[in-house]
C-alpha positions as CSV (number, residue, x, y, z in Angstrom):
1,M,12.0,61.0,33.9
2,V,11.0,64.1,35.6
3,A,8.7,66.3,33.6
4,A,10.1,69.4,31.9
5,T,8.2,72.6,31.9
6,V,8.3,74.1,28.6
7,A,9.6,77.7,28.8
8,T,7.0,79.2,26.3
9,M,3.4,79.2,27.9
10,I,0.4,81.3,26.9
11,A,-2.2,82.3,29.4
12,A,-5.3,82.6,27.3
13,A,-7.6,79.6,26.6
14,R,-10.4,78.4,24.6
15,P,-13.0,75.8,25.1
16,A,-12.5,72.0,24.3
17,S,-14.8,72.4,21.3
18,A,-12.3,74.5,19.4
19,A,-11.1,74.1,16.1
20,P,-8.6,71.1,15.4
21,V,-4.9,71.8,15.9
22,A,-1.9,70.9,13.8
23,Y,1.4,70.0,15.7
24,V,4.3,70.6,13.5
25,A,7.6,69.0,14.4
26,N,10.4,71.4,13.7
27,S,13.5,69.1,13.4
28,G,15.9,72.1,12.5
29,D,15.3,74.0,15.7
30,G,14.0,71.4,18.0
31,S,10.4,73.0,18.5
32,V,6.8,72.3,17.8
33,S,4.6,74.9,16.0
34,V,1.0,74.6,17.2
35,V,-1.3,75.8,14.3
36,D,-5.1,76.4,14.6
37,V,-6.4,74.6,11.5
38,E,-9.5,77.1,11.4
39,T,-7.6,80.2,11.2
40,N,-4.2,78.8,10.1
41,A,-2.6,81.1,12.8
42,V,0.5,79.9,14.6
43,L,-0.9,79.9,18.3
44,S,2.5,79.0,19.9
45,T,5.9,77.6,19.4
46,M,7.0,74.8,22.0
47,P,10.6,74.3,22.4
48,L,11.7,70.7,23.1
49,G,15.4,70.5,23.1
50,T,15.5,67.7,20.7
51,S,14.9,67.2,17.1
52,P,11.4,65.9,16.6
53,F,10.5,63.9,13.5
54,G,7.2,61.9,13.8
55,V,4.0,63.0,15.2
56,A,0.8,61.4,16.7
57,V,-2.1,63.0,18.4
58,D,-4.4,61.4,21.0
59,P,-7.9,61.0,19.5
60,G,-9.1,63.1,22.5
61,G,-6.5,65.7,21.9
62,A,-5.1,65.3,25.5
63,R,-1.6,64.2,24.5
64,V,0.8,64.6,21.5
65,Y,3.8,62.2,20.8
66,L,6.9,63.1,19.0
67,T,9.8,60.7,18.1
68,S,13.4,61.9,18.3
69,P,15.8,59.7,16.1
70,D,18.7,61.4,17.5
71,D,18.3,60.1,21.2
72,G,15.9,57.2,20.8
73,T,12.9,58.7,22.6
74,V,9.3,59.8,22.3
75,S,8.3,63.0,23.9
76,V,5.0,63.1,25.5
77,I,3.3,66.5,25.6
78,D,0.4,67.8,27.5
79,P,-0.8,70.4,24.9
80,A,-3.2,72.2,27.2
81,A,-0.6,72.9,29.7
82,Q,2.2,73.4,27.2
83,T,4.4,71.0,28.9
84,V,6.5,67.9,28.2
85,V,4.9,65.4,30.7
86,T,7.8,62.7,30.0
87,T,10.2,61.3,27.6
88,V,10.2,57.6,26.9
89,T,13.2,55.7,25.8
90,V,12.3,53.3,22.8
91,G,14.4,51.7,20.3
92,S,17.2,53.1,18.0
93,S,16.4,55.9,15.5
94,P,12.5,56.1,16.0
95,T,10.7,57.9,13.2
96,G,7.2,57.0,12.5
97,I,4.6,56.9,15.2
98,A,0.9,56.1,15.5
99,V,-1.8,55.8,18.0
100,D,-4.7,53.7,17.8
101,A,-8.5,54.8,17.8
102,S,-8.8,54.2,21.5
103,G,-5.9,56.2,22.4
104,R,-4.5,53.4,24.5
105,R,-1.7,52.0,22.4
106,L,1.2,53.9,20.8
107,Y,3.3,52.2,18.0
108,V,6.9,53.5,17.3
109,A,9.0,52.4,14.3
110,N,12.7,52.0,15.3
111,G,14.8,52.3,12.3
112,G,18.0,51.6,13.9
113,S,17.0,48.5,15.9
114,D,14.6,47.0,13.2
115,S,11.8,47.0,15.8
116,V,8.4,48.4,16.7
117,T,7.9,49.4,20.2
118,V,4.2,49.2,21.7
119,L,3.5,51.8,24.5
120,D,0.7,51.9,27.0
121,T,-0.5,55.5,27.0
122,S,-1.9,55.3,30.4
123,T,1.5,54.6,31.9
124,N,3.8,55.7,29.1
125,A,5.7,52.3,29.5
126,A,6.6,49.8,26.9
127,V,4.2,46.8,26.7
128,T,6.4,44.9,24.2
129,T,8.9,45.3,21.6
130,V,8.2,43.4,18.1
131,Q,10.8,42.7,15.5
132,A,10.0,44.1,12.0
133,G,11.7,44.1,8.9
134,A,14.9,46.2,8.0
135,R,14.8,49.8,9.0
136,P,11.2,50.3,9.8
137,F,10.2,53.8,9.1
138,G,6.5,54.7,8.8
139,V,3.6,53.4,10.8
140,A,-0.2,53.3,10.4
141,V,-2.9,51.8,12.4
142,D,-6.1,50.2,11.1
143,S,-8.4,50.1,14.2
144,I,-11.3,48.5,12.5
145,A,-9.2,45.2,11.8
146,N,-6.8,45.7,14.8
147,R,-3.8,45.8,12.5
148,V,-0.7,48.0,12.5
149,Y,1.1,48.5,9.1
150,V,5.0,49.3,9.3
151,T,7.1,50.1,6.2
152,N,10.5,48.6,6.1
153,S,12.7,51.0,4.1
154,D,15.8,48.6,3.6
155,D,14.0,45.6,2.4
156,G,11.0,46.9,0.3
157,S,8.3,45.5,2.4
158,V,5.5,46.3,4.8
159,S,5.2,44.3,8.2
160,V,1.5,43.6,9.4
161,L,1.1,43.6,13.0
162,D,-1.7,42.1,14.9
163,A,-2.7,44.6,17.5
164,T,-4.3,42.1,19.7
165,T,-1.6,39.6,20.2
166,N,1.4,41.9,19.2
167,T,2.6,39.5,16.7
168,M,3.6,39.9,12.9
169,V,1.2,38.2,10.8
170,A,2.3,39.0,7.3
171,T,5.0,40.7,5.2
172,V,4.0,42.5,1.9
173,P,6.5,43.2,-0.8
174,V,6.1,46.8,-2.0
175,G,8.6,49.2,-3.9
176,A,11.9,50.5,-3.3
177,S,12.5,52.2,0.1
178,P,9.0,52.4,1.4
179,S,8.6,55.4,3.7
180,G,5.1,56.8,4.5
181,I,1.8,54.8,5.0
182,A,-1.8,55.6,5.5
183,V,-4.9,53.4,5.7
184,D,-8.2,54.5,4.1
185,G,-11.3,55.0,6.4
186,R,-12.8,51.6,5.7
187,G,-9.6,49.9,6.5
188,S,-9.8,48.2,3.1
189,R,-6.6,49.8,1.6
190,A,-3.2,50.7,2.7
191,Y,-1.2,53.3,0.7
192,V,2.5,53.1,0.8
193,T,5.1,55.6,-0.7
194,N,8.2,54.1,-2.2
195,S,10.9,56.7,-2.1
196,D,13.5,55.2,-4.4
197,D,11.3,54.4,-7.3
198,G,8.8,57.2,-7.2
199,T,5.7,55.1,-6.8
200,L,2.7,54.4,-4.5
201,S,1.8,50.9,-3.5
202,V,-1.7,50.1,-2.9
203,I,-2.3,47.1,-0.5
204,D,-5.4,45.1,-0.1
205,T,-5.5,44.7,3.6
206,A,-8.0,41.6,3.2
207,S,-5.5,39.6,1.3
208,N,-2.3,41.6,2.4
209,T,-1.2,41.8,-1.3
210,T,-0.3,44.7,-3.5
211,V,-3.0,45.3,-5.9
212,A,-1.7,48.4,-7.7
213,T,1.3,50.3,-8.0
214,V,1.0,54.2,-9.1
215,R,3.7,56.4,-10.4
216,V,3.9,59.6,-8.6
217,G,6.7,62.2,-8.2
218,A,10.2,62.0,-7.1
219,S,11.2,60.7,-3.8
220,P,7.7,60.4,-2.3
221,S,7.6,60.5,1.6
222,G,4.2,61.2,3.6
223,V,1.0,60.1,2.4
224,A,-2.5,60.9,3.7
225,V,-6.2,59.8,2.6
226,A,-9.1,62.1,2.4
227,G,-12.4,60.6,1.1
228,S,-11.6,59.0,-2.4
229,R,-8.3,60.9,-2.7
230,A,-4.8,59.9,-1.6
231,Y,-2.3,62.8,-1.2
232,V,1.4,61.9,-1.7
233,A,4.4,64.4,-0.5
234,N,6.9,64.3,-3.3
235,T,10.2,65.6,-1.8
236,C,12.0,66.3,-5.0
237,G,9.0,67.2,-7.1
238,A,9.6,66.0,-10.7
239,D,13.2,65.7,-10.3
240,A,14.3,62.1,-10.1
241,E,17.8,62.9,-9.4
242,C,16.8,65.0,-6.3
243,T,19.2,67.9,-7.4
244,S,16.6,70.4,-6.5
245,F,13.7,70.0,-3.7
246,D,10.9,71.7,-5.6
247,G,8.2,69.8,-4.0
248,T,4.8,68.8,-5.2
249,V,1.7,66.7,-4.0
250,S,0.3,64.1,-6.3
251,V,-3.5,63.5,-5.9
252,V,-4.5,60.1,-6.5
253,D,-8.0,58.9,-7.2
254,T,-8.4,55.9,-5.1
255,A,-11.2,54.4,-7.3
256,T,-8.9,54.3,-10.3
257,N,-5.5,54.5,-8.8
258,R,-4.5,57.1,-11.2
259,V,-3.0,60.4,-10.5
260,V,-5.6,63.1,-11.3
261,T,-3.4,66.3,-10.7
262,T,-0.1,67.4,-9.2
263,V,0.1,70.5,-7.0
264,P,3.2,72.5,-6.4
265,V,4.0,73.2,-2.6
266,G,6.9,74.1,-0.8
267,A,10.6,72.8,-0.9
268,S,11.4,69.4,0.4
269,P,7.8,68.5,1.6
270,L,7.9,65.4,4.0
271,G,5.0,65.0,6.5
272,I,1.3,65.4,5.2
273,A,-2.0,65.2,7.2
274,V,-5.5,65.7,6.6
275,D,-7.9,67.7,8.9
276,P,-10.8,65.8,10.6
277,E,-13.3,67.1,8.1
278,G,-11.3,66.0,5.2
279,T,-11.5,69.6,3.5
280,R,-8.0,70.4,4.1
281,V,-4.4,68.9,3.5
282,Y,-1.5,70.3,5.4
283,V,2.1,69.6,3.9
284,A,5.3,70.3,6.0
285,N,7.8,71.8,3.6
286,G,11.2,71.1,5.2
287,C,13.0,73.8,3.4
288,G,10.3,76.5,3.0
289,A,10.7,78.2,-0.2
290,D,14.4,77.4,-0.8
291,V,14.6,74.8,-3.5
292,T,18.3,74.4,-2.8
293,C,17.6,73.4,0.7
294,G,20.3,75.7,2.0
295,F,18.6,76.1,5.2
296,T,18.6,79.8,5.2
297,V,14.9,80.3,5.4
298,G,12.4,79.0,7.8
299,G,9.9,76.2,6.9
300,T,6.5,76.5,5.9
301,I,3.1,74.4,5.8
302,S,1.1,74.4,2.6
303,V,-2.6,74.3,2.9
304,L,-4.5,72.5,0.3
305,D,-8.2,72.6,-0.4
306,T,-9.5,69.1,-1.2
307,A,-12.4,70.6,-3.3
308,S,-10.2,72.3,-5.7
309,D,-6.8,70.7,-5.1
310,T,-5.1,73.9,-4.9
311,V,-2.8,75.8,-2.3
312,I,-5.0,78.2,-0.4
313,A,-2.4,79.3,2.2
314,T,1.1,79.1,3.2
315,I,2.1,79.2,6.9
316,A,5.5,80.1,8.4
317,V,6.6,77.7,11.0
318,G,10.0,76.8,12.5
319,Q,13.2,75.4,11.0
320,G,13.1,72.1,9.1
321,P,9.7,70.9,9.8
322,I,9.2,67.3,9.2
323,A,5.9,66.4,10.9
324,F,6.0,62.6,9.7
325,G,2.4,61.2,10.6
326,Q,-1.0,62.4,11.3
327,F,0.1,65.5,12.9
328,I,-3.5,67.0,13.1
329,G,-5.9,66.3,15.9
330,P,-8.5,67.7,18.2
331,A,-7.9,70.7,20.3
332,P,-7.5,70.0,23.9
333,P,-9.3,71.9,26.8
334,D,-7.7,75.1,27.3
335,V,-5.7,75.1,24.2
336,P,-3.8,78.4,23.9
337,T,-5.1,81.2,21.5
338,T,-2.8,84.0,21.7
339,T,-1.0,84.3,18.4
340,T,2.9,84.4,18.5
341,A,4.9,85.8,15.8
342,P,6.3,83.4,13.3
343,P,10.1,82.8,13.1
344,P,11.9,85.0,10.8
345,A,11.8,84.0,7.2
346,V,15.4,84.5,6.1
347,T,18.7,84.3,8.0
348,T,21.8,85.8,6.4
349,T,24.3,85.3,9.0
350,T,24.4,82.7,12.0
351,T,26.3,82.0,15.0
352,L,27.6,78.5,14.6
353,P,24.9,76.2,16.4
354,C,25.1,72.8,18.0
355,T,23.2,70.2,16.0
356,T,23.1,66.4,15.8
357,V,26.7,66.2,14.9
358,G,27.6,68.9,17.4
359,C,30.4,67.0,18.6
360,L,32.1,67.7,15.3
361,L,31.5,71.4,16.0
362,D,32.6,71.7,19.7
363,A,36.1,72.9,19.0
364,A,34.5,76.0,17.4
365,R,31.9,76.6,20.1
366,G,34.3,77.1,22.9
367,G,36.6,80.1,23.6
368,A,38.1,80.3,20.1
369,C,34.9,81.5,18.6
370,A,32.8,82.7,21.5
371,G,30.7,85.7,20.8
372,Q,31.6,85.9,17.1
373,T,29.1,86.0,14.3
374,V,30.1,83.5,11.7
375,P,29.3,84.7,8.0
376,S,26.9,82.5,6.1
377,R,29.5,81.3,3.8
378,V,31.6,79.8,6.7
379,S,28.6,78.3,8.6
380,G,28.6,75.9,5.7
381,L,29.9,73.5,8.5
382,A,26.6,73.8,10.3
383,L,24.8,73.4,7.0
384,A,26.6,70.1,6.4
385,A,25.7,69.0,9.9
386,R,22.0,69.5,9.1
387,F,22.4,67.6,5.9
388,I,24.0,64.7,7.8
389,E,21.2,65.0,10.2
390,Q,18.5,64.6,7.6
391,A,20.5,61.8,5.7
392,A,20.4,59.7,9.0
393,T,16.7,59.3,8.7
394,S,16.1,59.4,4.8
395,P,15.8,56.7,2.5
396,P,19.1,55.4,0.9
397,R,18.9,57.4,-2.4
398,R,17.9,60.7,-0.6
399,A,20.5,60.0,2.1
400,T,23.3,59.5,-0.6
401,K,22.4,63.0,-2.1
402,L,22.3,64.8,1.2
403,S,25.7,63.3,1.9
404,R,27.0,64.8,-1.2
405,R,25.6,68.1,-0.6
406,A,27.1,68.0,3.0
407,M,30.5,67.4,1.4
408,K,30.0,70.3,-1.0
409,A,29.0,72.7,2.0
410,V,32.2,71.5,3.8
411,R,34.3,72.4,0.8
412,Q,32.7,75.8,0.4
413,A,33.3,76.7,4.1
414,R,36.9,75.3,3.9
415,A,37.5,77.6,0.9
416,A,36.0,80.6,2.8
417,L,38.2,80.1,5.7
418,K,41.3,80.1,3.5
419,R,40.4,83.6,2.6
420,K,41.7,85.3,5.9
421,H,39.7,82.9,8.0
422,G,36.4,84.1,6.5
423,G,36.0,87.2,8.6
424,V,36.5,85.6,11.8
425,S,39.7,85.9,14.3
426,P,42.6,83.7,13.4
427,S,42.0,81.4,16.4
428,C,38.4,80.9,15.7
429,G,39.4,80.4,12.0
430,T,42.0,77.7,13.0
431,A,39.3,75.9,15.2
432,L,36.8,76.0,12.3
433,E,39.4,74.6,10.0
434,D,39.8,71.6,12.3
435,V,36.2,71.1,12.5
436,A,35.9,71.1,8.6
437,D,38.6,68.4,8.5
438,R,36.7,66.2,11.0
439,V,33.3,66.7,9.4
440,M,34.8,65.7,6.0
441,A,36.5,62.8,7.6
442,A,33.3,61.6,9.2
443,L,31.4,61.9,5.7
444,R,34.1,59.8,4.0
445,R,33.8,56.9,6.3
């Protein structure tokens, strides 16, 4: 595919020995926030045109890879030039992604096609596609033993891939709806979050057996290992019913497999990554500070100090950050240093956008509503679309709750439209009512 030049480019540059960089995938607005891990400053925001989910960074910092579940692709970014080098088609609904220590192989979990795509990073072409379990979600690479671990969210297992032969060599039963996975620095343990039962499975990689199960928070998603600690992002905090998204991070002592502390972070944390020194943990809060996940505020990154296990900084990024995977890596040559202003923290009104289910909103985006600002209570239609978008790449339990929230948002928008079309013209109101009916019909299928 012809390389696409990203519109936002920064002229200033720094040497290759600069501080590590975090690449935060903002699913809500289709962008990547580039964050200096030393200063916690947002260096730039790169528009992608897709809704990125998973992130992997080349060990040399020369490439960044992002999955897009919506269109079944991986975007390959040259972070120094601030360009998308190419877009590679993989399987259906890719989510997790990881690169090996050599930077030569990339592994992509395709949730919609029950497979793992193996990419050659020198050519950006698929080497092979390997069948995994039901709905693979997260990926981690153990380069010491040449093994790749893949969580299968619909059958409660982890598939073990031999990276030399590209064949599956084991299947390890874990908890319900496994999501994130990380391997410790010695390659002796793999840690798996189980979203539907609020646990962390500990796998002995030598025997491919589960040796411990640790109770953590509600709907755990991402996991990262720093030294003798495993850090688990709990999307719903302590709320097992996920009626709110007041997120936390469980800190697990890997020697005893016990939770030593629980750290409050932002709303709906998903991705989590450790800096190269192991002194900071970065947590992507999909809903920022809004525990209702109403998508009226931008997302944030919570920065935890691993010595004190406390939040020492909060960084404003784009809408709906997910950043699933190890999204921190070395700075490339000529990484930009000019700081750009973060996105607005609060949006009170919005013009109805096109989202993943934008086909359901097309009737309102044409002539009927052209140029009109849609009040926030009516733009619940767009909010419903966002909930549907998140549900498509969430474990079953959270997906069900997000679908319910989408229905509620549609009902509220429908009620607002009945009150004199919610502040828009009659023709726009009629078009929006039609959209509401079609969104609700889609949810009830």
